N, C-alpha and C positions, 0 to 999 in steps of 0.2 A: 854612391854605394852600388853601382850597377854590377860589379864583379863579385862582391862578397868574398868569402874564403876561396882563394884561387892560387894557381901557380902556372907560370909559363916561362920557359928558358931562364930559370934561376930567379925570377921575380915573384915575390910572394904578396906584395901589396899592389895588385893590379888596379885597385880603385884609384890610386894616385899616379899610376904610370900608364894609363890607357884612356882611350876615348870609347865610350859605349854608344852604340846606335840601336835604338829600339825599332824593330820592324814589326808592323802590325800583321798578325796572322793568328788564327784561332789555335793553332798548334795541336798537340796531342789531345788536349781536353775537348776539342771540337772536331775530331776525326781527321786531323792533320790535312787541312786543305792545302792545295798548291799555292804557289806564290805567283801572282799575275806578272806578266812580262814587263808591263809599265812600271811596276813597283821595283823589280830587279834592275831595270835600266836606271831608275832613279838612285837606287842604292849604289850601283856601280859608279855612277857619276859622282855621287857624294863622297864615297870612300876614296876614289882616285884623287879628288880634290884635297881631302884631308891628308892623304898620304903625301901628296906633293907639298902641301904647306908645312907639314911637320917632319918630312924626311923619313917616313915610315916605310920599311921594306915590305914587299909582298908576303914574305914568310911570317910577318908579325900580324897579319890579318887573320884573326881567329874567332871562334864562337864560344858561347858559354860552355858548351859541352866539352870543348878542348881544355879550358882552364879550370873547370870544376866537374870532371867526369862522374864523380860519385853523387853529385847533387843536381846537375843540370843536364837536360837533354835537348835544349833549344840551340840553334834554330830548327833542328829536326832534320830527319832524313830526306825530306822533300825540298830542302833549301838547295838551290842550284849552285853549289860551290864550284863545280867544274866550269860552268858558264862564267862565273865571276873571275876565276883564274884565267880563263881565255881572254878576259878584258883587263888583265893586269892587277886584279884584286885577289890576292892570295896565291898560293902555289897549288899545283896539281902534280901528283907523282907520275913519273915515267916508269912503267914496270921494269923491274930489274931482278936478276936472279937473287933470291934471298940467301943470306949467309947463315941461315938457321932453319931448322926444321919446324913444321907446324907443331903447335902445342895447344893445350886446353887446361881449364881449371883442374887443379890437383897435380899437374905435371911439375917436375923439378928437373934441374940439370942444365947442361950447356945451352940447349935450345931456348929455354926460358930466360937464362941469363943474357943471351944474345938479343932476344926479343926486348927485354927490359932496357938494355943498353941502347938499342936502336930507337925505341920510343923516347928515351931520355934525350938522346942527341937531337931528335926532332923538336923537342921542347916540352913534352909532357912531364908532369910531376909524378914519376914512378920511382920507387925504390930500385936501386941498381942490383940488388941481390934478393934472393928469396924464391919460393915456389910460386906457381901460378895461382894466386889467391884472388879473392873478390875484388880487391883494389885494382889489380892488373886487369881483371876481366872488365871492369868499368872503363878503363882507359882503352882497351882494345875495342870495346863496344862504341865508345866515343869516336875512335878512328874510323870504324866501319860506318857509323852514322854519317860521317862527312865524306869519306872516300869510297865506300862500297855499300851504299844504302839498300841494295836489293837483298842482302842477307845479313841481318843483325843477330849474330849468335854470341858474340863475346869470346869466341874461340879464334885463335890465331891459325886459321886454316891456310892452305897453300896460297890462295889468291890474296888474302890479307897480308901474308908475309911478303909477297912480291911487291905489293903496294907500299908497305912500310919501308922496305929496303929502297924502293924507288924514291920515296919522299926523303928518307934519310940521306941518300946520296945528293939529292937536289939541295937540301938544307945545308949539308956540310960543305958542298962545293961553293955555295954562296958565302958561307961563313969564312972559308979559307981564302976567298978573293978579297976580303976586306982588309 
C-alpha cells in the first residue's frame, strides 16, 4: 500500500501496478535535509536494475508527489531528480516554448485548458477542463517540487510553463515512438 489513492498515466491502482522504494530522509518534518551522494548513487543503481528487469521506461519513474499531489509532498524539493535523470532514471525536461500563457489560481480560459491538457499528457491526474482550482494548483506545485524546486508557488508562471511544455514534448515523443 505504498502508493495509496493515486493516479499516473491512466492507472488508478498504482499499489498493484508499481514498485515502491522507500528512501530514508527526514523530509519536511525535520527541516528537509539533503540526500547524501552515496544514497543517491545507490538509489540510481537500484532503480536502473529494476527498470531493466521489468522493462520500465524512464518516464514511468515518479515520486509520491507526482501520483498523489493533493496528499503527498515526498520525496521533496531537495531530491535530486535531475541527477537521477542524467543517470537514466526518470526524465528531465528540455525547455521549450510553451503553447500557453502563464496562469494562476482563479484564472480560467484557454491558457488554463492548455495547461491542464499538457499536465494530463505528461501523466498527472488532472481534470481536462475547468478553472485554475486548488486541485490544479496542487499538481503544478508537485511539478515545481520536482522540476523547479527553487520557487514553489503553485502558479504556472512562465518558467514553469516552459518546463511543462518541454516535458510534455519529451513524453509524447517517447509515446509516439512505441
